[in-house]
PyMOL Python script that loads the backbone (N, CA, C, O; Angstrom):
from pymol import cmd

cmd.read_pdbstr("""\
ATOM      1  N   MET A   1     -46.345  -4.929  27.672  1.00  0.00           N
ATOM      2  CA  MET A   1     -46.774  -3.564  27.478  1.00  0.00           C
ATOM      3  C   MET A   1     -47.466  -3.470  26.124  1.00  0.00           C
ATOM      4  O   MET A   1     -46.975  -3.983  25.118  1.00  0.00           O
ATOM      5  N   THR A   2     -48.589  -2.821  26.122  1.00  0.00           N
ATOM      6  CA  THR A   2     -49.331  -2.703  24.874  1.00  0.00           C
ATOM      7  C   THR A   2     -48.744  -1.604  24.003  1.00  0.00           C
ATOM      8  O   THR A   2     -47.976  -0.758  24.460  1.00  0.00           O
ATOM      9  N   ASP A   3     -49.126  -1.643  22.749  1.00  0.00           N
ATOM     10  CA  ASP A   3     -48.634  -0.650  21.800  1.00  0.00           C
ATOM     11  C   ASP A   3     -49.125   0.748  22.167  1.00  0.00           C
ATOM     12  O   ASP A   3     -48.366   1.712  22.069  1.00  0.00           O
ATOM     13  N   ASP A   4     -50.386   0.870  22.589  1.00  0.00           N
ATOM     14  CA  ASP A   4     -50.932   2.174  22.987  1.00  0.00           C
ATOM     15  C   ASP A   4     -50.222   2.719  24.221  1.00  0.00           C
ATOM     16  O   ASP A   4     -49.953   3.917  24.317  1.00  0.00           O
ATOM     17  N   SER A   5     -49.923   1.835  25.158  1.00  0.00           N
ATOM     18  CA  SER A   5     -49.232   2.243  26.375  1.00  0.00           C
ATOM     19  C   SER A   5     -47.829   2.751  26.051  1.00  0.00           C
ATOM     20  O   SER A   5     -47.366   3.733  26.630  1.00  0.00           O
ATOM     21  N   THR A   6     -47.165   2.080  25.129  1.00  0.00           N
ATOM     22  CA  THR A   6     -45.826   2.498  24.728  1.00  0.00           C
ATOM     23  C   THR A   6     -45.865   3.871  24.075  1.00  0.00           C
ATOM     24  O   THR A   6     -45.032   4.725  24.376  1.00  0.00           O
ATOM     25  N   ARG A   7     -46.810   4.086  23.196  1.00  0.00           N
ATOM     26  CA  ARG A   7     -46.925   5.391  22.533  1.00  0.00           C
ATOM     27  C   ARG A   7     -47.236   6.497  23.537  1.00  0.00           C
ATOM     28  O   ARG A   7     -46.691   7.597  23.444  1.00  0.00           O
ATOM     29  N   ARG A   8     -48.108   6.203  24.490  1.00  0.00           N
ATOM     30  CA  ARG A   8     -48.462   7.199  25.505  1.00  0.00           C
ATOM     31  C   ARG A   8     -47.231   7.570  26.332  1.00  0.00           C
ATOM     32  O   ARG A   8     -46.990   8.747  26.600  1.00  0.00           O
ATOM     33  N   LYS A   9     -46.466   6.576  26.728  1.00  0.00           N
ATOM     34  CA  LYS A   9     -45.261   6.840  27.516  1.00  0.00           C
ATOM     35  C   LYS A   9     -44.217   7.585  26.695  1.00  0.00           C
ATOM     36  O   LYS A   9     -43.502   8.438  27.223  1.00  0.00           O
ATOM     37  N   ASP A  10     -44.127   7.269  25.416  1.00  0.00           N
ATOM     38  CA  ASP A  10     -43.196   7.990  24.545  1.00  0.00           C
ATOM     39  C   ASP A  10     -43.589   9.456  24.412  1.00  0.00           C
ATOM     40  O   ASP A  10     -42.725  10.333  24.409  1.00  0.00           O
ATOM     41  N   ARG A  11     -44.880   9.724  24.302  1.00  0.00           N
ATOM     42  CA  ARG A  11     -45.343  11.115  24.222  1.00  0.00           C
ATOM     43  C   ARG A  11     -45.052  11.861  25.522  1.00  0.00           C
ATOM     44  O   ARG A  11     -44.636  13.020  25.496  1.00  0.00           O
ATOM     45  N   TRP A  12     -45.269  11.203  26.650  1.00  0.00           N
ATOM     46  CA  TRP A  12     -44.958  11.816  27.941  1.00  0.00           C
ATOM     47  C   TRP A  12     -43.462  12.104  28.058  1.00  0.00           C
ATOM     48  O   TRP A  12     -43.061  13.164  28.539  1.00  0.00           O
ATOM     49  N   THR A  13     -42.646  11.155  27.615  1.00  0.00           N
ATOM     50  CA  THR A  13     -41.199  11.339  27.662  1.00  0.00           C
ATOM     51  C   THR A  13     -40.777  12.520  26.797  1.00  0.00           C
ATOM     52  O   THR A  13     -39.946  13.326  27.216  1.00  0.00           O
ATOM     53  N   LEU A  14     -41.334  12.631  25.607  1.00  0.00           N
ATOM     54  CA  LEU A  14     -41.026  13.754  24.727  1.00  0.00           C
ATOM     55  C   LEU A  14     -41.457  15.078  25.358  1.00  0.00           C
ATOM     56  O   LEU A  14     -40.706  16.053  25.335  1.00  0.00           O
ATOM     57  N   ALA A  15     -42.652  15.112  25.914  1.00  0.00           N
ATOM     58  CA  ALA A  15     -43.149  16.340  26.543  1.00  0.00           C
ATOM     59  C   ALA A  15     -42.267  16.748  27.724  1.00  0.00           C
ATOM     60  O   ALA A  15     -41.927  17.923  27.871  1.00  0.00           O
ATOM     61  N   LEU A  16     -41.901  15.792  28.555  1.00  0.00           N
ATOM     62  CA  LEU A  16     -41.048  16.103  29.703  1.00  0.00           C
ATOM     63  C   LEU A  16     -39.671  16.578  29.260  1.00  0.00           C
ATOM     64  O   LEU A  16     -39.093  17.469  29.882  1.00  0.00           O
ATOM     65  N   THR A  17     -39.145  15.994  28.199  1.00  0.00           N
ATOM     66  CA  THR A  17     -37.848  16.415  27.680  1.00  0.00           C
ATOM     67  C   THR A  17     -37.909  17.850  27.170  1.00  0.00           C
ATOM     68  O   THR A  17     -37.007  18.646  27.435  1.00  0.00           O
ATOM     69  N   LEU A  18     -38.970  18.182  26.438  1.00  0.00           N
ATOM     70  CA  LEU A  18     -39.117  19.545  25.922  1.00  0.00           C
ATOM     71  C   LEU A  18     -39.264  20.563  27.057  1.00  0.00           C
ATOM     72  O   LEU A  18     -38.665  21.637  27.015  1.00  0.00           O
ATOM     73  N   VAL A  19     -40.060  20.221  28.064  1.00  0.00           N
ATOM     74  CA  VAL A  19     -40.224  21.120  29.216  1.00  0.00           C
ATOM     75  C   VAL A  19     -38.905  21.259  29.970  1.00  0.00           C
ATOM     76  O   VAL A  19     -38.551  22.357  30.401  1.00  0.00           O
ATOM     77  N   PHE A  20     -38.182  20.166  30.131  1.00  0.00           N
ATOM     78  CA  PHE A  20     -36.887  20.169  30.803  1.00  0.00           C
ATOM     79  C   PHE A  20     -35.916  21.113  30.087  1.00  0.00           C
ATOM     80  O   PHE A  20     -35.276  21.948  30.726  1.00  0.00           O
ATOM     81  N   VAL A  21     -35.808  20.980  28.764  1.00  0.00           N
ATOM     82  CA  VAL A  21     -34.872  21.808  27.993  1.00  0.00           C
ATOM     83  C   VAL A  21     -35.301  23.278  28.007  1.00  0.00           C
ATOM     84  O   VAL A  21     -34.462  24.167  28.155  1.00  0.00           O
ATOM     85  N   ALA A  22     -36.594  23.534  27.855  1.00  0.00           N
ATOM     86  CA  ALA A  22     -37.077  24.917  27.859  1.00  0.00           C
ATOM     87  C   ALA A  22     -36.838  25.580  29.217  1.00  0.00           C
ATOM     88  O   ALA A  22     -36.396  26.727  29.285  1.00  0.00           O
ATOM     89  N   SER A  23     -37.132  24.854  30.292  1.00  0.00           N
ATOM     90  CA  SER A  23     -36.929  25.435  31.620  1.00  0.00           C
ATOM     91  C   SER A  23     -35.439  25.616  31.914  1.00  0.00           C
ATOM     92  O   SER A  23     -35.051  26.570  32.588  1.00  0.00           O
ATOM     93  N   LEU A  24     -34.615  24.714  31.417  1.00  0.00           N
ATOM     94  CA  LEU A  24     -33.170  24.851  31.585  1.00  0.00           C
ATOM     95  C   LEU A  24     -32.659  26.097  30.861  1.00  0.00           C
ATOM     96  O   LEU A  24     -31.797  26.805  31.382  1.00  0.00           O
ATOM     97  N   ALA A  25     -33.178  26.366  29.677  1.00  0.00           N
ATOM     98  CA  ALA A  25     -32.769  27.555  28.926  1.00  0.00           C
ATOM     99  C   ALA A  25     -33.133  28.832  29.681  1.00  0.00           C
ATOM    100  O   ALA A  25     -32.354  29.785  29.708  1.00  0.00           O
ATOM    101  N   VAL A  26     -34.310  28.850  30.289  1.00  0.00           N
ATOM    102  CA  VAL A  26     -34.730  30.029  31.058  1.00  0.00           C
ATOM    103  C   VAL A  26     -33.827  30.225  32.266  1.00  0.00           C
ATOM    104  O   VAL A  26     -33.373  31.338  32.528  1.00  0.00           O
ATOM    105  N   VAL A  27     -33.565  29.158  32.998  1.00  0.00           N
ATOM    106  CA  VAL A  27     -32.716  29.258  34.187  1.00  0.00           C
ATOM    107  C   VAL A  27     -31.302  29.670  33.793  1.00  0.00           C
ATOM    108  O   VAL A  27     -30.670  30.462  34.493  1.00  0.00           O
ATOM    109  N   TYR A  28     -30.809  29.146  32.696  1.00  0.00           N
ATOM    110  CA  TYR A  28     -29.475  29.505  32.210  1.00  0.00           C
ATOM    111  C   TYR A  28     -29.410  30.990  31.854  1.00  0.00           C
ATOM    112  O   TYR A  28     -28.423  31.658  32.159  1.00  0.00           O
ATOM    113  N   ALA A  29     -30.452  31.503  31.215  1.00  0.00           N
ATOM    114  CA  ALA A  29     -30.476  32.910  30.808  1.00  0.00           C
ATOM    115  C   ALA A  29     -30.541  33.843  32.017  1.00  0.00           C
ATOM    116  O   ALA A  29     -29.891  34.888  32.032  1.00  0.00           O
ATOM    117  N   VAL A  30     -31.320  33.470  33.022  1.00  0.00           N
ATOM    118  CA  VAL A  30     -31.462  34.316  34.213  1.00  0.00           C
ATOM    119  C   VAL A  30     -30.219  34.213  35.095  1.00  0.00           C
ATOM    120  O   VAL A  30     -29.751  35.216  35.633  1.00  0.00           O
ATOM    121  N   ASP A  31     -29.692  33.009  35.242  1.00  0.00           N
ATOM    122  CA  ASP A  31     -28.440  32.742  35.963  1.00  0.00           C
ATOM    123  C   ASP A  31     -28.446  33.226  37.412  1.00  0.00           C
ATOM    124  O   ASP A  31     -27.542  33.938  37.849  1.00  0.00           O
ATOM    125  N   GLU A  32     -29.474  32.830  38.139  1.00  0.00           N
ATOM    126  CA  GLU A  32     -29.558  33.110  39.574  1.00  0.00           C
ATOM    127  C   GLU A  32     -29.338  31.805  40.338  1.00  0.00           C
ATOM    128  O   GLU A  32     -29.953  30.792  40.006  1.00  0.00           O
ATOM    129  N   PRO A  33     -28.473  31.809  41.356  1.00  0.00           N
ATOM    130  CA  PRO A  33     -28.200  30.575  42.098  1.00  0.00           C
ATOM    131  C   PRO A  33     -29.447  29.933  42.717  1.00  0.00           C
ATOM    132  O   PRO A  33     -29.581  28.709  42.712  1.00  0.00           O
ATOM    133  N   VAL A  34     -30.346  30.746  43.244  1.00  0.00           N
ATOM    134  CA  VAL A  34     -31.560  30.204  43.860  1.00  0.00           C
ATOM    135  C   VAL A  34     -32.433  29.532  42.803  1.00  0.00           C
ATOM    136  O   VAL A  34     -33.047  28.498  43.063  1.00  0.00           O
ATOM    137  N   LEU A  35     -32.482  30.117  41.631  1.00  0.00           N
ATOM    138  CA  LEU A  35     -33.247  29.530  40.530  1.00  0.00           C
ATOM    139  C   LEU A  35     -32.647  28.197  40.097  1.00  0.00           C
ATOM    140  O   LEU A  35     -33.377  27.244  39.820  1.00  0.00           O
ATOM    141  N   TRP A  36     -31.311  28.130  40.037  1.00  0.00           N
ATOM    142  CA  TRP A  36     -30.647  26.868  39.686  1.00  0.00           C
ATOM    143  C   TRP A  36     -30.993  25.779  40.705  1.00  0.00           C
ATOM    144  O   TRP A  36     -31.286  24.642  40.337  1.00  0.00           O
ATOM    145  N   LEU A  37     -30.954  26.136  41.971  1.00  0.00           N
ATOM    146  CA  LEU A  37     -31.265  25.164  43.017  1.00  0.00           C
ATOM    147  C   LEU A  37     -32.711  24.696  42.921  1.00  0.00           C
ATOM    148  O   LEU A  37     -32.987  23.500  43.002  1.00  0.00           O
ATOM    149  N   GLY A  38     -33.625  25.631  42.749  1.00  0.00           N
ATOM    150  CA  GLY A  38     -35.035  25.266  42.599  1.00  0.00           C
ATOM    151  C   GLY A  38     -35.277  24.412  41.375  1.00  0.00           C
ATOM    152  O   GLY A  38     -36.039  23.446  41.424  1.00  0.00           O
ATOM    153  N   TRP A  39     -34.625  24.768  40.270  1.00  0.00           N
ATOM    154  CA  TRP A  39     -34.781  23.995  39.034  1.00  0.00           C
ATOM    155  C   TRP A  39     -34.268  22.567  39.235  1.00  0.00           C
ATOM    156  O   TRP A  39     -34.913  21.606  38.813  1.00  0.00           O
ATOM    157  N   ALA A  40     -33.114  22.433  39.875  1.00  0.00           N
ATOM    158  CA  ALA A  40     -32.535  21.104  40.086  1.00  0.00           C
ATOM    159  C   ALA A  40     -33.438  20.235  40.964  1.00  0.00           C
ATOM    160  O   ALA A  40     -33.659  19.062  40.666  1.00  0.00           O
ATOM    161  N   VAL A  41     -33.948  20.807  42.028  1.00  0.00           N
ATOM    162  CA  VAL A  41     -34.830  20.054  42.928  1.00  0.00           C
ATOM    163  C   VAL A  41     -36.098  19.628  42.199  1.00  0.00           C
ATOM    164  O   VAL A  41     -36.523  18.478  42.312  1.00  0.00           O
ATOM    165  N   LEU A  42     -36.701  20.541  41.457  1.00  0.00           N
ATOM    166  CA  LEU A  42     -37.923  20.202  40.719  1.00  0.00           C
ATOM    167  C   LEU A  42     -37.660  19.182  39.613  1.00  0.00           C
ATOM    168  O   LEU A  42     -38.482  18.294  39.384  1.00  0.00           O
ATOM    169  N   ALA A  43     -36.535  19.300  38.934  1.00  0.00           N
ATOM    170  CA  ALA A  43     -36.211  18.350  37.866  1.00  0.00           C
ATOM    171  C   ALA A  43     -36.065  16.935  38.427  1.00  0.00           C
ATOM    172  O   ALA A  43     -36.562  15.977  37.835  1.00  0.00           O
ATOM    173  N   VAL A  44     -35.392  16.805  39.552  1.00  0.00           N
ATOM    174  CA  VAL A  44     -35.223  15.490  40.171  1.00  0.00           C
ATOM    175  C   VAL A  44     -36.561  14.961  40.675  1.00  0.00           C
ATOM    176  O   VAL A  44     -36.870  13.784  40.487  1.00  0.00           O
ATOM    177  N   ALA A  45     -37.352  15.809  41.308  1.00  0.00           N
ATOM    178  CA  ALA A  45     -38.646  15.370  41.840  1.00  0.00           C
ATOM    179  C   ALA A  45     -39.593  14.933  40.726  1.00  0.00           C
ATOM    180  O   ALA A  45     -40.241  13.891  40.833  1.00  0.00           O
ATOM    181  N   VAL A  46     -39.673  15.718  39.669  1.00  0.00           N
ATOM    182  CA  VAL A  46     -40.584  15.382  38.569  1.00  0.00           C
ATOM    183  C   VAL A  46     -40.122  14.129  37.840  1.00  0.00           C
ATOM    184  O   VAL A  46     -40.931  13.241  37.571  1.00  0.00           O
ATOM    185  N   SER A  47     -38.838  14.043  37.518  1.00  0.00           N
ATOM    186  CA  SER A  47     -38.369  12.859  36.791  1.00  0.00           C
ATOM    187  C   SER A  47     -38.486  11.600  37.648  1.00  0.00           C
ATOM    188  O   SER A  47     -38.829  10.536  37.133  1.00  0.00           O
ATOM    189  N   GLY A  48     -38.211  11.704  38.927  1.00  0.00           N
ATOM    190  CA  GLY A  48     -38.360  10.549  39.812  1.00  0.00           C
ATOM    191  C   GLY A  48     -39.804  10.099  39.941  1.00  0.00           C
ATOM    192  O   GLY A  48     -40.089   8.902  39.946  1.00  0.00           O
ATOM    193  N   THR A  49     -40.711  11.054  40.046  1.00  0.00           N
ATOM    194  CA  THR A  49     -42.134  10.724  40.131  1.00  0.00           C
ATOM    195  C   THR A  49     -42.620  10.048  38.861  1.00  0.00           C
ATOM    196  O   THR A  49     -43.334   9.047  38.915  1.00  0.00           O
ATOM    197  N   VAL A  50     -42.232  10.595  37.724  1.00  0.00           N
ATOM    198  CA  VAL A  50     -42.657  10.011  36.448  1.00  0.00           C
ATOM    199  C   VAL A  50     -42.084   8.609  36.281  1.00  0.00           C
ATOM    200  O   VAL A  50     -42.789   7.709  35.825  1.00  0.00           O
ATOM    201  N   MET A  51     -40.829   8.407  36.638  1.00  0.00           N
ATOM    202  CA  MET A  51     -40.242   7.064  36.533  1.00  0.00           C
ATOM    203  C   MET A  51     -40.970   6.081  37.437  1.00  0.00           C
ATOM    204  O   MET A  51     -41.234   4.948  37.037  1.00  0.00           O
ATOM    205  N   ALA A  52     -41.293   6.504  38.644  1.00  0.00           N
ATOM    206  CA  ALA A  52     -42.005   5.618  39.563  1.00  0.00           C
ATOM    207  C   ALA A  52     -43.390   5.270  39.029  1.00  0.00           C
ATOM    208  O   ALA A  52     -43.814   4.118  39.112  1.00  0.00           O
ATOM    209  N   LEU A  53     -44.091   6.251  38.486  1.00  0.00           N
ATOM    210  CA  LEU A  53     -45.428   5.990  37.942  1.00  0.00           C
ATOM    211  C   LEU A  53     -45.374   5.087  36.716  1.00  0.00           C
ATOM    212  O   LEU A  53     -46.219   4.205  36.562  1.00  0.00           O
ATOM    213  N   PHE A  54     -44.402   5.292  35.850  1.00  0.00           N
ATOM    214  CA  PHE A  54     -44.292   4.482  34.639  1.00  0.00           C
ATOM    215  C   PHE A  54     -43.864   3.046  34.934  1.00  0.00           C
ATOM    216  O   PHE A  54     -44.180   2.138  34.164  1.00  0.00           O
ATOM    217  N   ASN A  55     -43.160   2.834  36.022  1.00  0.00           N
ATOM    218  CA  ASN A  55     -42.633   1.507  36.312  1.00  0.00           C
ATOM    219  C   ASN A  55     -43.439   0.736  37.349  1.00  0.00           C
ATOM    220  O   ASN A  55     -43.022  -0.331  37.800  1.00  0.00           O
ATOM    221  N   ARG A  56     -44.596   1.279  37.728  1.00  0.00           N
ATOM    222  CA  ARG A  56     -45.460   0.540  38.656  1.00  0.00           C
ATOM    223  C   ARG A  56     -45.955  -0.727  37.992  1.00  0.00           C
ATOM    224  O   ARG A  56     -46.206  -0.760  36.788  1.00  0.00           O
ATOM    225  N   LYS A  57     -46.088  -1.747  38.780  1.00  0.00           N
ATOM    226  CA  LYS A  57     -46.646  -2.993  38.246  1.00  0.00           C
ATOM    227  C   LYS A  57     -48.150  -2.845  38.131  1.00  0.00           C
ATOM    228  O   LYS A  57     -48.809  -2.326  39.033  1.00  0.00           O
ATOM    229  N   THR A  58     -48.675  -3.299  37.031  1.00  0.00           N
ATOM    230  CA  THR A  58     -50.120  -3.289  36.835  1.00  0.00           C
ATOM    231  C   THR A  58     -50.631  -4.709  36.985  1.00  0.00           C
ATOM    232  O   THR A  58     -49.903  -5.660  36.700  1.00  0.00           O
ATOM    233  N   PRO A  59     -51.870  -4.870  37.427  1.00  0.00           N
ATOM    234  CA  PRO A  59     -52.414  -6.220  37.594  1.00  0.00           C
ATOM    235  C   PRO A  59     -52.451  -6.969  36.261  1.00  0.00           C
ATOM    236  O   PRO A  59     -52.746  -6.398  35.212  1.00  0.00           O
ATOM    237  N   GLN A  60     -52.147  -8.245  36.335  1.00  0.00           N
ATOM    238  CA  GLN A  60     -52.196  -9.098  35.145  1.00  0.00           C
ATOM    239  C   GLN A  60     -53.643  -9.385  34.787  1.00  0.00           C
ATOM    240  O   GLN A  60     -54.465  -9.669  35.658  1.00  0.00           O
ATOM    241  N   GLU A  61     -53.943  -9.309  33.512  1.00  0.00           N
ATOM    242  CA  GLU A  61     -55.285  -9.662  33.071  1.00  0.00           C
ATOM    243  C   GLU A  61     -55.402 -11.174  32.975  1.00  0.00           C
ATOM    244  O   GLU A  61     -54.467 -11.850  32.545  1.00  0.00           O
ATOM    245  N   SER A  62     -56.549 -11.699  33.376  1.00  0.00           N
ATOM    246  CA  SER A  62     -56.758 -13.152  33.343  1.00  0.00           C
ATOM    247  C   SER A  62     -57.292 -13.591  32.009  1.00  0.00           C
ATOM    248  O   SER A  62     -57.528 -14.781  31.800  1.00  0.00           O
TER     249      SER A  62
END
""", "prot")
cmd.dss("prot")
cmd.show_as("cartoon", "prot")
cmd.util.cbc("prot")
cmd.orient("prot")
């Protein structure tokens, strides 16, 4: 993994963490069961998608 790639992934991780915490605070403040369910489903879907994209194998350079 290159240094630029690592920094890019670190920035994405930080951004996703901030969005996760901010959205969790909103859902906690509103405290609606449907909102909790929607938040949980979206959190799992987004984090799973990002993990899959970050861990894809890239072609080896010759």
